[in-house]
Each structure stands twice: as structure tokens, then as C-alpha cells.
N, C-alpha and C positions, 0 to 999 in steps of 0.2 A: 625655523623664527613665528612662522604660521602656528605648524603645533606646538610650539610653544605655548604660546598666544592662546592656542583652545583648550592646552592644560592646564593654564592659567586660570585661562576663563571658568573650567567646567569648575575648580577649586572650590576657585572662589563663589560660584554659584552652590556648592554639597556643603563649604562652610556657612555660607549663609541662611540657607535650608537648613543646618543644625540646629545653626543662632535659633530661628526660628522657633524650630519646632522645643526648645532646650527654654523656650522664654513661659515664666511659671503663667500660668493662665487661674486667673479668677472670677469666681462672680457674686455681680453684688447684686442682692434682692431687694428693693422697697417698697411701703405697703402703696404710696405712689407717687407719681411722679410729679405732681405738685405739689402738696405741701411745702412748705418756705426749707423747714425741718432736713427730710429727705435730702431735696431738691441740693441742699448744701451738706449732705451726708455724700451726695454722689460727688459732688465737686473736688472732695477732701478724698476721696478713693480715688479718681482719675489724677489728680498730683500727686498723691504717695504712689501708683502702678506707675505712674513715669518715675517718678526719682527714683523706683529702685526698679527698675527695670521690668514687669511684669505688665500682662497685659486682660485690659479691664474689657468682663462682661458684666452688663446691666440689662434690669432686667424691671416692672413694675406689676401689682396689680392695679384695676384702672380706676378704685375705689380702696375706700379703707377694707376692709373686711374682705372683702376679694382672693378669698382664698385659691381660685382654680388660677386666677391667672395666676398667683405666685408659684404654684404647683408646674406651669406649666416653661415659664420658667425655668424653674429648677432641676425638670427635669429636661433642656433645650443646653440649659449648663455645662450640664453631666456629658452631653452626648458630646458639647466640642473640648471634651478634655479639660474642663476644668477641674481643681484639683483641692479649691477651696473653694465654698460658698459662704458669702453674709446674710444673713437674712434678718427683716425686722419682719418676726410672724404676724402677718392680720387676722389668724385666727389659731390661735396658741397650740390647739388640739387638733384643727383638721390637718394642719400641716405636716401632720409627724408621719404618716405612712411614709410621704414624698423622704423625708428630712432620711429617713433610715433604711431605704432604697440606697441611697447616695453612700454613707455612712459605710454600708453591708460592699460597697464598690471602691471602700478604699480614700473616699474623698472628706476634709473637714469643713467639717459645718459648726460655725460660729454665727452666735445667736446675736447682734448690735439692739441696741436700745432696751427691746423688747424679749422677756424670755418666752418658749415655749410651754405649757404645762401638761407632763411636769419638766422642771427648769434641762432636769439631763436628756434630754430631747435632742439638744445640741452637744459638740465640742466642749464649747466656750460660749461663756457671754461677755459682754460689756460694754458694762449699760450704768447706766446715771440708778441712785439706789433712789425710784421711781415714790417711794415709803418715806424717805429724810425728806424729800420734795416734799412732795404735801404736807408735809407734818411744818417746814416751815412758812411756808401761807396762812396755815391752822392760824398757827402761834402767834404770824402776824395780824391775821386779821378776825385775831380776838383782841389786842390788847387795841386796834385802832379802833373796835364799835366803841370802847371807852365804858364797861358797863353796862350796855343797852341792852335790851333781853331781844337775843336773834332770831332773827327772819329769815331763812336758808336758803336761798334754792342751789342744784347743784347741777351743771349741764356736764352730765359723762360719754365718754365715748359709745362704747356699746356692751351689750352684757356679755358677762363672763370674760373679759380682756383682762390681763391679770395686772397688766400698767394701768388700764380705766382702776378697776379695783386697789391697787396701792396706791395711786395717787388723793381719791376720794378718801378713802380709810387711814392716809395720812394727814390729809386737812384736818379728818372728825377730831384724831390723836391729838393735833397739835390743838386743837382750836379748845380745847379739855373737856369733850364727846365720846359716847361709849362708839369705841367704832371695834371691827375686828383689825387681827392681827398682818402683818404682810405676806403669810403665808395665801392667806382667804382670797377668792375671788370674788367673793358675795360682796356686795354694797352696806355700807350700814346704812341706818335710816334711823336715827334716832328723830323725837318729837321739830327739833330745831328747823330739822330740813322741813319744809312748808310746800316745796314744790324739786324733785327730781326728773329728770327729762333728757333725753341719749342725741349730743347733738355730733356724731361721727369723728369730732373733731375738725368742724367744715365750718366755715362763717356763717353762711346764708343756712347753715341748717341752726349753727348755735344761735341766729336770729331770732327764726322760727321758736324753737324753742323758748327762746326766755319770753317774746309774747306772747305765749300759753302757759307762761308759768305767772307773769305778772296780769293776766286774766282771774287767774286761782287766787292768788297771793298776792296782791299790791303793798303789800305791807314788806313785800322784803326790805333788809337790809345790807345782805351778804352773797355774794352770789361768785362759788366756786366752779372756774372750768376747765377740760380737761387739755390744755392748751389754748396758743394766744390768735390762735384764727374765730374760733370760740367766744372769747371775751371778745373779738371785734367786734364778730355780731350781737352778745348782748350785750355792750356800748352800748351800740345802732337801736336795739330794741329800749333801751332804757329812756334814751337821750329820744327818741320818742314819743314815748310817755314822760318824757318829762321827768321822770324821776334819775337820771345821770349824775349829778350831785350830791347825792343824799344816800347810795350804794356804794360800800365796799364792793368791786369785783378782785380778785386773785387769782395766779395761773401760772402754766408748767410751761418751761420751754425759752428763754431768753436769748430768743431768736432778735437781731436787730435790727428790723419793725417793731416787735413786743419790746426791746425795752424803749423805742421813740414811744411807744405811747405811754409808758410808765413817765416819761418826762414832761407826755402832753396832757398827763390825769386820766386816760383813758384808761387804764387798771392800776391799782394800787402797788402791789408789790409781785414779781412771776421768781419763780426758783430758777434759775439759768445753767441749761446742759450746754455740752460739748462735744455736735456729732462730729465733728472734723478728728476730732479725735478717738472718738468711737472707730473711726472710719480708718484711716493712718496704722491703727494698732491692727483691727481687723486685714488690713495688708498686710504687713511688718510680718504676724502669723503667718498670714498666706507665702509668703514668699520663704521664709523659714521651712516648713515646711514644705518646698515643692523642692527645697535645696540639702535635703537629708536629712531636717530636725525636726523633735517630738513634733507632736498636737499641740493644738494649745488646751487647758485645761481647766472648768471651774469661776471661778465671777470674779470681776474686775471693777471694781467700781470708779466711774469714768468719771466722779466727781459731781458737783450741786451749791452753788452761791446764790442766795440772798437777793433779788437786784430790788430796788425801796428810794424811791426821791423823797422820803418823810420819812427819816430813820424815827426808829420809838425806844423809849427804853426795856432797856431787859432783854432787847432784839436786833439780833448781831445780824447785819447787812453794808452792802457798794449801791452806789447812788451809781443812776445811771449813764454817768459820765463814764466810770469807770466798769460798768456792764456791757456797753459800747464799743470798745476796746478790747471786749473779749467775747462780745458775741461771737456765737458759733463753735467760737472756740480757737479764734485765729489767733 
């Protein structure tokens, strides 16, 4: 009886160890741990991995632009047995050597939200059409301005980042101004842009940048922001200067806090993204690859919608109530 029990226990232990060994391991590397967009992306990946029976490893840079932190996380995940890495690249070019090493070892690498430069540096990209996201808020701001001469401030990400360029240039295009196309990483700077500054997608930096722009160009009437934390910072600067009522602030993200800021009049309009969808698609692709499927390939558009509480003629949008029901892709 004791021998049988030992055999049974050993068999159960071996089966458990085998199951653990066969559990698909997927890594998720975001730009930061604090930006609400990436916090929600991480939550979505964790939920999807749990539902699909995968093991999720997570990592991030210390701040937007921290390539070294992302490289370390990627290398650690490959060493830990991850067969798929999902990444939102902070530096679209500097991350490429680390990605190439991982892919050479058979690891599937999928970019979420932000492409590498060039985009074929990863197996696939699951992301918003960021140029179109910019176009939508540019069109809205143009109509909202009502024919007045535009005095625009742009609070961008940082130089050379594809997503920053796509949103910025898309905004200019939607506003009817001269703009580079979606493939360019150069920021357009028509005469209507009276001040441009980098916010790094951060609220405090966005506020400082807006304060500096107000000193240079107090006549501003439109503010484009790379994301909603930067928009919140811009609004604080405008409020401090007593200009919050006369300036149109537009942004991109569509997070729950950002949509509530649309309701509150802090942001006039925002283009909503769906990071939960990006994360779920990435985990599903990782599970499929681990189970003998093909690697994902190409670009998949995860969707975008314009959120505005003041509908304008000729502009397709949904209101903040609808946006709250959809925020982050829930």
C-alpha cells in the first residue's frame, strides 16, 4: 500500500512538473509601470494569460524613453523561457538589436501600441492607427475653432518616436495644415504652430511645457497633446494663467480618467484606443505559437473612436457616456 502511494505521489508530482514545464511563457514589456494606459494593458495581459493557461512575465522601463531598462527586461524574459515577447518600444531603433537576438533564438516578438523603426523589426504589430487618431482630433479642433486664425501649441512625446510623429502629423493633417505622411518620424511645423515642446507623456512635464509655451505665445487657442496625462498638465497651466475657457485641448488615449476629463470640459475631444484588446490579442498569439501554431505577422489595427461631449457638424464622434462604457476596451 505504501509503495503504491509512493508511486502515485511520484506520478502526480511528475505530471504536475510536466504541466508546469509545458505552460506557455509570455513576456510583456511596457514603457512604464505608471502610465494608466500601460497599467491597463498589463491588467489585460494578466487576465488573458490566466484565462488561456499561460504564464505572464512583466517588465517596464523606469520612464518613457528608458531603452536600457527594456533591454534588460527582454533579456531576462528570454533567459526565463519566454517564447513570445510583447513590447511597447520606448526607443523604436535602439531596442532592435535586443529584439533581433531574441528572434534569432526562435522567440516571437510582437509590438503593441508602438512600432519599431523599421516596423518589420518585430514579427507583428497590434496597435491603434495613430496617424488616424491624430486626424480625428485635428478635424474636431478645426471645426471647433470656428474659422478663427489658429494659434497652436503641440505638446509632443520626444523626438524620433514613431507614435509621437504619427499622432502629431495626423493632427496637422486633420486640421488641414501641411503635414508629413504617416511613415515620417519628422514632426511637421507649419506657421500656425506657435510653440512646440516635449512632454514625455507626463502630466508634470506637460504642465511645465505649457507654462513655457504660454510665456512665449500667450495668444494660443488650440493645444494638441500626445496623451491625456499631458493634456491634464496643459489644462492646469492654462487654468493657472486664467486661459482655460478660451483654449481647445485635444488628446489621444481615451482612458477612463481622460474620458471623465472630457465630461468635465478639461479636454474637448480625445481619440480612444483599446489597450485591453492589444494585450488580449498578443497573449492569444503567444499561446497559439507555443502550441505549435505559426507566428503572427503584419499589422493589425485595434481601432480608434473620437470621444467628444459637444458634437460638431460633419464630425463623427461618440459622447463621454459611451466612451466610459468602452474605455480601455473593457
